[in-house]
Structure formats: structure tokens, C-alpha cells
matplotlib code that plots the C-alpha trace (Angstrom):
import matplotlib.pyplot as plt

x = [-72.2, -70.6, -71.3, -68.4, -67.7, -66.8, -65.6, -66.7, -64.7, -65.7, -64.1, -65.0, -62.6, -64.3, -67.0, -69.3, -69.4, -71.5, -70.2, -73.8, -73.6, -70.4, -71.9, -75.2, -73.4, -71.1, -74.0, -75.8, -72.8, -72.5, -76.2, -76.2, -73.3, -74.8, -71.9, -72.4, -71.1, -69.0, -68.0, -68.5, -65.7, -66.1, -63.6, -64.4, -60.8, -58.2, -56.8, -53.4, -53.2, -51.1, -53.4, -57.2, -59.1, -61.5, -58.8, -56.6, -59.5, -60.1, -56.4, -56.5, -59.7, -58.0, -55.2, -57.8, -59.4, -62.8, -63.5, -62.4, -62.6, -62.4, -64.6, -64.1, -65.9, -62.7, -58.9, -58.6, -61.0, -58.9, -55.3, -53.4, -50.9, -49.9, -47.3, -49.8, -52.4, -49.8, -48.6, -52.2, -52.8, -49.7, -50.9, -54.3, -52.6, -50.5, -53.6, -55.5, -57.9, -59.4, -59.8, -62.5, -62.8, -66.2, -65.3, -62.2, -64.0, -61.0, -61.0, -57.6, -58.5, -59.3, -56.6, -57.2, -57.0, -53.7, -52.4, -53.4, -51.7, -48.5, -48.7, -49.4, -46.2, -44.2, -45.8, -45.2, -41.5, -41.2, -42.9, -40.4, -37.5, -38.8, -39.3, -35.8, -34.4, -36.3, -35.0, -31.4, -31.8, -33.2, -30.3, -27.8, -29.5, -29.6, -25.9, -25.1, -26.9, -24.8, -27.5, -25.8, -27.5, -27.8, -28.4, -27.2, -24.0, -24.5, -22.7, -19.5, -20.0, -17.4, -16.2, -18.3, -21.5, -21.0, -20.7, -23.8, -25.7, -24.8, -25.8, -29.2, -29.8, -29.0, -30.9, -34.1, -34.1, -34.8, -35.1, -32.2, -34.5, -35.1, -31.4, -30.5, -32.9, -31.7, -28.0, -28.3, -26.9, -28.2, -30.2, -27.5, -24.8, -26.8, -27.2, -23.5, -22.4, -24.6, -23.4, -19.7, -17.6, -15.0]
y = [45.2, 42.4, 38.9, 36.9, 33.9, 30.7, 27.3, 24.5, 21.4, 18.1, 14.7, 11.3, 8.4, 5.8, 5.1, 3.8, 7.1, 10.2, 13.7, 15.1, 16.3, 18.3, 19.8, 20.8, 22.5, 24.4, 25.4, 26.7, 28.6, 30.3, 31.1, 32.8, 35.1, 35.9, 34.2, 32.8, 29.2, 29.4, 25.7, 22.5, 20.0, 16.6, 13.7, 10.1, 8.9, 8.7, 11.9, 10.3, 10.4, 13.2, 13.4, 13.8, 14.6, 17.2, 18.8, 19.1, 20.7, 23.2, 24.2, 24.7, 26.8, 28.9, 29.7, 30.8, 33.1, 31.5, 32.3, 34.5, 32.1, 28.3, 26.8, 23.4, 21.5, 20.5, 20.8, 17.0, 16.7, 19.1, 18.4, 15.1, 16.9, 20.2, 20.7, 20.0, 22.4, 25.1, 24.7, 25.1, 28.1, 29.8, 29.3, 30.8, 33.7, 34.4, 34.3, 36.6, 33.8, 33.4, 30.1, 29.1, 25.9, 25.5, 23.0, 24.9, 28.3, 29.6, 32.3, 33.3, 36.9, 37.6, 38.5, 35.1, 33.3, 35.0, 33.9, 30.3, 30.5, 31.6, 28.8, 26.3, 27.4, 26.8, 23.4, 22.4, 23.4, 21.3, 18.4, 18.6, 18.7, 15.7, 13.7, 14.5, 13.4, 10.1, 9.4, 10.1, 7.9, 5.1, 5.2, 5.3, 2.2, 0.3, 1.0, -0.1, -3.4, -4.0, -3.1, -1.8, 1.4, 2.9, 1.3, -2.2, -2.0, -2.9, -5.8, -5.5, -7.8, -10.1, -9.7, -12.8, -11.3, -8.0, -9.9, -12.0, -8.8, -7.1, -10.2, -10.4, -6.7, -7.1, -10.3, -9.7, -5.8, -6.2, -2.9, -1.5, -1.6, -5.4, -6.1, -4.1, -6.0, -9.4, -8.6, -6.6, -3.4, 0.1, 1.1, 3.6, 0.9, -1.4, 1.4, 2.3, -1.3, -1.8, 1.4, 0.9, -0.8, -1.8]
z = [67.0, 65.1, 66.5, 67.8, 65.5, 67.5, 66.7, 69.1, 69.5, 71.1, 71.4, 72.8, 73.1, 70.9, 68.3, 71.0, 72.8, 72.0, 72.1, 72.2, 75.8, 75.1, 71.9, 73.7, 76.6, 74.1, 72.0, 75.1, 76.3, 72.9, 72.7, 76.2, 75.1, 71.7, 69.9, 66.3, 65.9, 62.8, 62.8, 64.8, 65.1, 66.7, 66.9, 68.0, 68.7, 71.5, 72.7, 72.8, 69.0, 67.5, 64.4, 64.8, 61.6, 63.0, 65.2, 62.1, 60.2, 63.1, 63.2, 59.3, 59.6, 62.4, 59.9, 57.4, 60.0, 60.0, 63.6, 66.5, 69.4, 70.0, 72.7, 74.3, 77.0, 78.8, 78.3, 78.3, 75.4, 73.3, 74.1, 74.9, 77.2, 78.7, 76.0, 73.2, 74.8, 75.1, 71.6, 70.3, 72.6, 71.3, 67.7, 68.6, 70.4, 67.3, 65.1, 67.5, 68.4, 71.9, 73.7, 76.2, 78.3, 79.9, 82.8, 83.8, 83.3, 81.5, 78.8, 77.5, 76.9, 80.6, 83.2, 84.9, 81.6, 80.8, 84.2, 83.6, 80.1, 81.9, 84.5, 81.7, 79.9, 83.1, 83.6, 80.0, 80.3, 83.5, 81.7, 78.8, 81.2, 83.2, 80.0, 78.9, 82.3, 82.2, 78.7, 79.8, 82.9, 80.8, 78.4, 81.3, 82.8, 79.5, 79.0, 82.5, 81.8, 78.7, 76.1, 72.9, 71.9, 68.4, 65.0, 64.3, 62.3, 58.6, 57.0, 54.8, 51.8, 50.4, 46.8, 45.9, 47.6, 45.7, 42.4, 43.3, 44.2, 40.8, 38.9, 40.7, 40.0, 36.3, 35.8, 37.8, 38.1, 41.9, 43.7, 45.7, 48.8, 48.2, 47.7, 50.8, 53.0, 51.7, 52.1, 55.3, 53.9, 53.4, 50.2, 49.4, 49.7, 47.4, 44.8, 45.0, 44.6, 41.6, 39.9, 40.7, 38.1, 40.6]

ax = plt.figure().add_subplot(projection="3d")
ax.plot(x, y, z, "-o")
ax.set_aspect("equal")
plt.show()
């Protein structure tokens, strides 16, 4: 019988912490089940960050089919939110990769695991809706308090300013971005004004 190939993922919040305990428990879990560890991935960074080097590497290796299951010590060590967790689980599901969380005792290829996956989907949808509602309420409140929303309107240059801008571009070769910042206009406007003969 072919050994199950597993990737184990651990994470601690800062460089002063050690993921050793998580790794040892994950290794023991795999050993008891006769699973072969195909890769170990360990981040020392905040879970709130979208991009984590080792998690990114794990997801890339999942796409390459390097393992059949991902094992983590705890949901919170793996995902920053329910939505993030669900997105990762959906990716694993499409790739035919199982997911195990030791502390929650969840394995996605069991009936209980599938039920939890469904519940997580509902929770994630609720989470997205609540965030959307909070954003809308915040915008309404800001408007009611006289806050002007949206991008600050760009300046309209006088004829003298346009001529000065063109002279500066011709004389110094300053970038369109630099001119745009100094004159309070968009980069595209600076480009158009310099190219236009009018």
C-alpha cells in the first residue's frame, strides 16, 4: 500500500517564538498513521499578513501535486480568517488534497470534516456580508458628517502653468510622474500636456 504523502504547516507570531511544539506534535500525528512527511513549512510572522513565505511555498507545492494532505496544528495557525481558511480549503478540494487540523480534530475527507467545511462556508459568507454592511454604514456615517468621499479632484492648470510645465520637461527631462506630483495633476495629464502642441 502506498504511503500517504503529507505536508505539515506551523506558524508562530514572531521571531522570538518557536514552532517546535507544533512541529513535534504534527510529526508524531503523521508517524502514528504511517504517513510520509513530504514537506515541512514553518512561518515566523503574524497570521494577519496576506503573504507568508512558507504558506506561499506550500500553496505552490500543492499546485505541483507534491503531497496528498496538509496537516496543521490549529486553524488559527494556518488561516487569518474564516474566509481565508475556506478559500484555501476550496483550493485543496479542487486539487484532491485533504486537510487535517489536530486541535479541532478535523479531517476534510471524513463525514464530520465535510460537515464542518459546509458550516465554514456559511460562516465565511456571513462574515463577508457583515464586513460589507459595516463598510456601507461607515460610508453613510462619513457622508452624514460632511466628509467628502472619493479621490481629491485634480487641478486644472492655467495657460502659463502649462507652458512652464512644458519648458521644465524640455529643459530638465523631468519624469511625467515628478511633474504630476508638483503640479497636482495626473501622470496621464502631464504626458498629454507635454505631447500636445496646443
